[in-house]
VMD Tcl script that builds the backbone (N, CA, C; Angstrom):
set m [mol new atoms 291]
animate dup $m
set s [atomselect $m all]
$s set {name element resname resid chain x y z} {
  {N N MET 1 A 97.325 122.278 67.321}
  {CA C MET 1 A 98.294 121.664 68.217}
  {C C MET 1 A 99.134 120.661 67.427}
  {N N THR 2 A 100.428 120.807 67.512}
  {CA C THR 2 A 101.319 119.912 66.771}
  {C C THR 2 A 101.565 118.636 67.572}
  {N N LEU 3 A 102.176 117.695 66.926}
  {CA C LEU 3 A 102.452 116.415 67.573}
  {C C LEU 3 A 103.393 116.600 68.763}
  {N N ALA 4 A 104.334 117.528 68.653}
  {CA C ALA 4 A 105.277 117.779 69.760}
  {C C ALA 4 A 104.564 118.371 70.974}
  {N N GLN 5 A 103.441 119.044 70.767}
  {CA C GLN 5 A 102.704 119.675 71.849}
  {C C GLN 5 A 101.618 118.746 72.425}
  {N N ALA 6 A 101.402 117.595 71.796}
  {CA C ALA 6 A 100.357 116.677 72.287}
  {C C ALA 6 A 100.643 116.264 73.702}
  {N N LYS 7 A 99.602 116.281 74.518}
  {CA C LYS 7 A 99.768 115.960 75.939}
  {C C LYS 7 A 99.903 114.450 76.125}
  {N N LYS 8 A 100.917 114.039 76.820}
  {CA C LYS 8 A 101.127 112.602 77.078}
  {C C LYS 8 A 100.288 112.183 78.270}
  {N N LEU 9 A 99.684 111.023 78.170}
  {CA C LEU 9 A 98.928 110.484 79.294}
  {C C LEU 9 A 99.917 109.850 80.284}
  {N N PRO 10 A 99.775 110.147 81.588}
  {CA C PRO 10 A 100.689 109.522 82.567}
  {C C PRO 10 A 100.506 108.016 82.607}
  {N N GLN 11 A 101.618 107.286 82.625}
  {CA C GLN 11 A 101.581 105.823 82.658}
  {C C GLN 11 A 102.138 105.353 84.001}
  {N N ARG 12 A 101.640 104.269 84.526}
  {CA C ARG 12 A 102.132 103.678 85.761}
  {C C ARG 12 A 102.150 102.146 85.608}
  {N N THR 13 A 102.963 101.487 86.437}
  {CA C THR 13 A 103.086 100.032 86.375}
  {C C THR 13 A 102.292 99.427 87.532}
  {N N CYS 14 A 101.496 98.445 87.240}
  {CA C CYS 14 A 100.722 97.700 88.252}
  {C C CYS 14 A 101.722 96.882 89.063}
  {N N THR 15 A 101.643 96.958 90.405}
  {CA C THR 15 A 102.535 96.202 91.248}
  {C C THR 15 A 102.197 94.700 91.241}
  {N N GLY 16 A 101.020 94.360 90.765}
  {CA C GLY 16 A 100.621 92.941 90.698}
  {C C GLY 16 A 101.084 92.275 89.428}
  {N N CYS 17 A 100.538 92.690 88.271}
  {CA C CYS 17 A 100.853 92.053 86.987}
  {C C CYS 17 A 102.043 92.641 86.270}
  {N N ARG 18 A 102.551 93.794 86.768}
  {CA C ARG 18 A 103.709 94.502 86.198}
  {C C ARG 18 A 103.459 95.072 84.800}
  {N N GLU 19 A 102.184 95.212 84.411}
  {CA C GLU 19 A 101.839 95.838 83.124}
  {C C GLU 19 A 101.809 97.331 83.246}
  {N N ILE 20 A 102.268 98.021 82.230}
  {CA C ILE 20 A 102.224 99.485 82.201}
  {C C ILE 20 A 100.863 99.881 81.597}
  {N N LYS 21 A 100.144 100.714 82.340}
  {CA C LYS 21 A 98.818 101.140 81.922}
  {C C LYS 21 A 98.621 102.628 82.191}
  {N N PRO 22 A 97.609 103.227 81.591}
  {CA C PRO 22 A 97.325 104.615 81.937}
  {C C PRO 22 A 97.015 104.770 83.430}
  {N N LYS 23 A 97.494 105.834 84.020}
  {CA C LYS 23 A 97.323 106.062 85.439}
  {C C LYS 23 A 95.843 106.014 85.879}
  {N N LYS 24 A 94.968 106.533 85.025}
  {CA C LYS 24 A 93.532 106.558 85.357}
  {C C LYS 24 A 92.909 105.142 85.417}
  {N N ALA 25 A 93.530 104.167 84.801}
  {CA C ALA 25 A 92.994 102.799 84.771}
  {C C ALA 25 A 93.393 101.994 86.012}
  {N N LEU 26 A 94.256 102.585 86.848}
  {CA C LEU 26 A 94.773 101.866 88.028}
  {C C LEU 26 A 94.257 102.507 89.302}
  {N N ILE 27 A 94.342 101.748 90.388}
  {CA C ILE 27 A 93.945 102.218 91.717}
  {C C ILE 27 A 95.222 102.505 92.503}
  {N N ARG 28 A 95.261 103.671 93.174}
  {CA C ARG 28 A 96.460 104.052 93.934}
  {C C ARG 28 A 96.288 103.622 95.405}
  {N N ILE 29 A 97.346 103.015 95.920}
  {CA C ILE 29 A 97.419 102.652 97.309}
  {C C ILE 29 A 98.532 103.512 97.938}
  {N N VAL 30 A 98.266 104.104 99.079}
  {CA C VAL 30 A 99.191 105.088 99.650}
  {C C VAL 30 A 99.622 104.706 101.057}
  {N N ARG 31 A 100.904 104.936 101.336}
  {CA C ARG 31 A 101.393 104.913 102.705}
  {C C ARG 31 A 101.487 106.367 103.120}
  {N N THR 32 A 100.618 106.752 104.050}
  {CA C THR 32 A 100.566 108.141 104.483}
  {C C THR 32 A 101.784 108.476 105.320}
  {N N PRO 33 A 102.050 109.760 105.522}
  {CA C PRO 33 A 103.171 110.149 106.408}
  {C C PRO 33 A 103.039 109.579 107.826}
  {N N GLU 34 A 101.808 109.253 108.239}
  {CA C GLU 34 A 101.586 108.632 109.565}
  {C C GLU 34 A 101.759 107.130 109.536}
  {N N LYS 35 A 102.213 106.584 108.387}
  {CA C LYS 35 A 102.495 105.137 108.167}
  {C C LYS 35 A 101.222 104.300 108.057}
  {N N ASN 36 A 100.068 104.904 107.754}
  {CA C ASN 36 A 98.851 104.149 107.481}
  {C C ASN 36 A 98.803 103.748 106.024}
  {N N ILE 37 A 98.214 102.613 105.731}
  {CA C ILE 37 A 98.033 102.160 104.331}
  {C C ILE 37 A 96.589 102.375 103.972}
  {N N ILE 38 A 96.343 103.197 102.917}
  {CA C ILE 38 A 94.961 103.481 102.508}
  {C C ILE 38 A 94.818 103.338 100.983}
  {N N VAL 39 A 93.572 103.124 100.541}
  {CA C VAL 39 A 93.262 103.156 99.141}
  {C C VAL 39 A 92.909 104.607 98.818}
  {N N ASP 40 A 93.487 105.140 97.747}
  {CA C ASP 40 A 93.295 106.511 97.365}
  {C C ASP 40 A 92.567 106.605 96.014}
  {N N PRO 41 A 91.244 106.619 96.040}
  {CA C PRO 41 A 90.486 106.650 94.768}
  {C C PRO 41 A 90.698 107.977 93.995}
  {N N THR 42 A 91.066 109.064 94.679}
  {CA C THR 42 A 91.265 110.352 94.007}
  {C C THR 42 A 92.624 110.435 93.327}
  {N N GLY 43 A 93.599 109.658 93.821}
  {CA C GLY 43 A 94.959 109.715 93.295}
  {C C GLY 43 A 95.744 110.925 93.739}
  {N N LYS 44 A 95.254 111.622 94.733}
  {CA C LYS 44 A 95.886 112.883 95.163}
  {C C LYS 44 A 96.327 112.892 96.625}
  {N N ALA 45 A 96.115 111.803 97.349}
  {CA C ALA 45 A 96.462 111.765 98.776}
  {C C ALA 45 A 97.971 111.928 98.968}
  {N N ASN 46 A 98.349 112.545 100.071}
  {CA C ASN 46 A 99.735 112.788 100.375}
  {C C ASN 46 A 100.384 111.485 100.874}
  {N N GLY 47 A 101.592 111.179 100.392}
  {CA C GLY 47 A 102.285 109.986 100.832}
  {C C GLY 47 A 102.905 109.217 99.676}
  {N N ARG 48 A 103.551 108.118 99.989}
  {CA C ARG 48 A 104.175 107.280 98.975}
  {C C ARG 48 A 103.136 106.329 98.370}
  {N N GLY 49 A 103.036 106.297 97.056}
  {CA C GLY 49 A 101.987 105.522 96.391}
  {C C GLY 49 A 102.481 104.357 95.597}
  {N N ALA 50 A 101.588 103.411 95.376}
  {CA C ALA 50 A 101.823 102.264 94.509}
  {C C ALA 50 A 100.513 102.092 93.730}
  {N N TYR 51 A 100.591 101.570 92.522}
  {CA C TYR 51 A 99.425 101.411 91.692}
  {C C TYR 51 A 99.107 99.936 91.453}
  {N N ILE 52 A 97.822 99.646 91.314}
  {CA C ILE 52 A 97.392 98.287 91.096}
  {C C ILE 52 A 96.153 98.263 90.197}
  {N N CYS 53 A 96.080 97.252 89.349}
  {CA C CYS 53 A 94.928 97.079 88.465}
  {C C CYS 53 A 93.675 96.816 89.341}
  {N N PRO 54 A 92.497 97.164 88.841}
  {CA C PRO 54 A 91.290 96.866 89.623}
  {C C PRO 54 A 90.873 95.396 89.441}
  {N N ARG 55 A 91.809 94.468 89.749}
  {CA C ARG 55 A 91.551 93.032 89.658}
  {C C ARG 55 A 92.075 92.350 90.920}
  {N N LYS 56 A 91.314 91.416 91.422}
  {CA C LYS 56 A 91.692 90.688 92.647}
  {C C LYS 56 A 93.012 89.920 92.435}
  {N N GLU 57 A 93.216 89.370 91.246}
  {CA C GLU 57 A 94.443 88.602 90.982}
  {C C GLU 57 A 95.678 89.501 91.116}
  {N N CYS 58 A 95.573 90.733 90.685}
  {CA C CYS 58 A 96.724 91.654 90.779}
  {C C CYS 58 A 97.048 91.954 92.255}
  {N N LEU 59 A 96.023 92.171 93.047}
  {CA C LEU 59 A 96.247 92.456 94.480}
  {C C LEU 59 A 96.918 91.259 95.122}
  {N N GLU 60 A 96.393 90.045 94.857}
  {CA C GLU 60 A 96.966 88.833 95.432}
  {C C GLU 60 A 98.418 88.644 95.007}
  {N N ALA 61 A 98.736 88.898 93.717}
  {CA C ALA 61 A 100.097 88.767 93.235}
  {C C ALA 61 A 101.019 89.805 93.894}
  {N N ALA 62 A 100.546 91.037 94.054}
  {CA C ALA 62 A 101.365 92.090 94.663}
  {C C ALA 62 A 101.669 91.786 96.133}
  {N N ILE 63 A 100.692 91.196 96.814}
  {CA C ILE 63 A 100.899 90.831 98.233}
  {C C ILE 63 A 101.810 89.628 98.370}
  {N N LYS 64 A 101.520 88.598 97.588}
  {CA C LYS 64 A 102.288 87.338 97.697}
  {C C LYS 64 A 103.772 87.562 97.350}
  {N N SER 65 A 104.053 88.378 96.342}
  {CA C SER 65 A 105.422 88.629 95.917}
  {C C SER 65 A 106.112 89.702 96.758}
  {N N LYS 66 A 105.352 90.313 97.676}
  {CA C LYS 66 A 105.840 91.399 98.546}
  {C C LYS 66 A 106.230 92.647 97.776}
  {N N ARG 67 A 105.788 92.758 96.494}
  {CA C ARG 67 A 106.076 93.950 95.706}
  {C C ARG 67 A 105.334 95.177 96.274}
  {N N LEU 68 A 104.141 94.948 96.822}
  {CA C LEU 68 A 103.383 96.078 97.392}
  {C C LEU 68 A 104.145 96.648 98.590}
  {N N SER 69 A 104.622 95.797 99.471}
  {CA C SER 69 A 105.416 96.236 100.629}
  {C C SER 69 A 106.657 97.013 100.206}
  {N N LYS 70 A 107.354 96.466 99.159}
  {CA C LYS 70 A 108.553 97.129 98.681}
  {C C LYS 70 A 108.239 98.503 98.069}
  {N N ALA 71 A 107.175 98.581 97.274}
  {CA C ALA 71 A 106.812 99.838 96.638}
  {C C ALA 71 A 106.443 100.898 97.665}
  {N N LEU 72 A 105.781 100.493 98.724}
  {CA C LEU 72 A 105.379 101.456 99.784}
  {C C LEU 72 A 106.453 101.649 100.815}
  {N N GLU 73 A 107.514 100.839 100.731}
  {CA C GLU 73 A 108.653 100.902 101.666}
  {C C GLU 73 A 108.207 100.747 103.116}
  {N N VAL 74 A 107.313 99.756 103.371}
  {CA C VAL 74 A 106.826 99.469 104.720}
  {C C VAL 74 A 106.338 98.032 104.766}
  {N N GLU 75 A 106.455 97.421 105.924}
  {CA C GLU 75 A 105.890 96.079 106.135}
  {C C GLU 75 A 104.419 96.228 106.419}
  {N N ILE 76 A 103.581 95.562 105.656}
  {CA C ILE 76 A 102.129 95.708 105.788}
  {C C ILE 76 A 101.623 94.628 106.743}
  {N N ARG 77 A 100.983 95.069 107.824}
  {CA C ARG 77 A 100.471 94.128 108.846}
  {C C ARG 77 A 99.242 93.381 108.320}
  {N N PRO 78 A 98.983 92.132 108.809}
  {CA C PRO 78 A 97.854 91.314 108.338}
  {C C PRO 78 A 96.534 92.047 108.405}
  {N N GLU 79 A 96.271 92.807 109.515}
  {CA C GLU 79 A 94.988 93.487 109.639}
  {C C GLU 79 A 94.873 94.597 108.614}
  {N N GLU 80 A 95.987 95.230 108.234}
  {CA C GLU 80 A 95.961 96.265 107.184}
  {C C GLU 80 A 95.686 95.633 105.817}
  {N N LEU 81 A 96.272 94.456 105.596}
  {CA C LEU 81 A 96.055 93.743 104.345}
  {C C LEU 81 A 94.605 93.371 104.169}
  {N N LYS 82 A 93.984 92.879 105.249}
  {CA C LYS 82 A 92.581 92.493 105.170}
  {C C LYS 82 A 91.677 93.692 104.837}
  {N N LYS 83 A 91.962 94.819 105.506}
  {CA C LYS 83 A 91.195 96.056 105.236}
  {C C LYS 83 A 91.410 96.533 103.810}
  {N N LEU 84 A 92.645 96.458 103.340}
  {CA C LEU 84 A 92.992 96.839 102.002}
  {C C LEU 84 A 92.257 95.985 100.959}
  {N N GLU 85 A 92.257 94.671 101.175}
  {CA C GLU 85 A 91.562 93.751 100.284}
  {C C GLU 85 A 90.081 94.069 100.209}
  {N N GLU 86 A 89.456 94.337 101.373}
  {CA C GLU 86 A 88.025 94.658 101.392}
  {C C GLU 86 A 87.744 95.952 100.617}
  {N N GLU 87 A 88.558 96.978 100.826}
  {CA C GLU 87 A 88.366 98.257 100.129}
  {C C GLU 87 A 88.546 98.105 98.619}
  {N N LEU 88 A 89.547 97.343 98.227}
  {CA C LEU 88 A 89.802 97.148 96.789}
  {C C LEU 88 A 88.674 96.321 96.147}
  {N N GLU 89 A 88.211 95.297 96.840}
  {CA C GLU 89 A 87.108 94.509 96.302}
  {C C GLU 89 A 85.858 95.360 96.115}
  {N N ALA 90 A 85.603 96.296 97.020}
  {CA C ALA 90 A 84.457 97.187 96.897}
  {C C ALA 90 A 84.656 98.091 95.665}
  {N N LEU 91 A 85.886 98.609 95.465}
  {CA C LEU 91 A 86.150 99.433 94.302}
  {C C LEU 91 A 86.043 98.656 92.978}
  {N N ILE 92 A 86.500 97.391 93.001}
  {CA C ILE 92 A 86.426 96.542 91.817}
  {C C ILE 92 A 84.971 96.290 91.443}
  {N N LYS 93 A 84.151 95.987 92.459}
  {CA C LYS 93 A 82.714 95.753 92.196}
  {C C LYS 93 A 82.059 97.009 91.653}
  {N N ALA 94 A 82.438 98.161 92.206}
  {CA C ALA 94 A 81.838 99.457 91.790}
  {C C ALA 94 A 82.261 99.774 90.351}
  {N N SER 95 A 83.467 99.350 89.933}
  {CA C SER 95 A 83.920 99.667 88.575}
  {C C SER 95 A 83.316 98.707 87.555}
  {N N GLY 96 A 82.730 97.597 88.029}
  {CA C GLY 96 A 82.030 96.653 87.154}
  {C C GLY 96 A 82.944 95.704 86.408}
  {N N GLU 97 A 84.171 95.494 86.867}
  {CA C GLU 97 A 85.073 94.572 86.173}
  {C C GLU 97 A 85.049 93.198 86.818}
}
mol reanalyze $m
mol bondsrecalc $m
mol representation Tube
mol addrep $m
């Protein structure tokens, strides 16, 4: 396999810290076609997605700056934010970071 044929790893930008990282290192948050906000650990759910580092600081920065709402093109309700924070914290603990 030549250098021109080498497979490129997909890169995404964290909506919290704005760092570009490999897609696999980030957690995908999706706005489904039904307008629900969910955490997508598989990275394959249907809908508009945004990526975030598995760190609490990144989630807080993305929410505070409203970058998460802009990326998903929807206003996120407080009860959805609370659920999202709980799901992400569970994923962060599971990843051991």
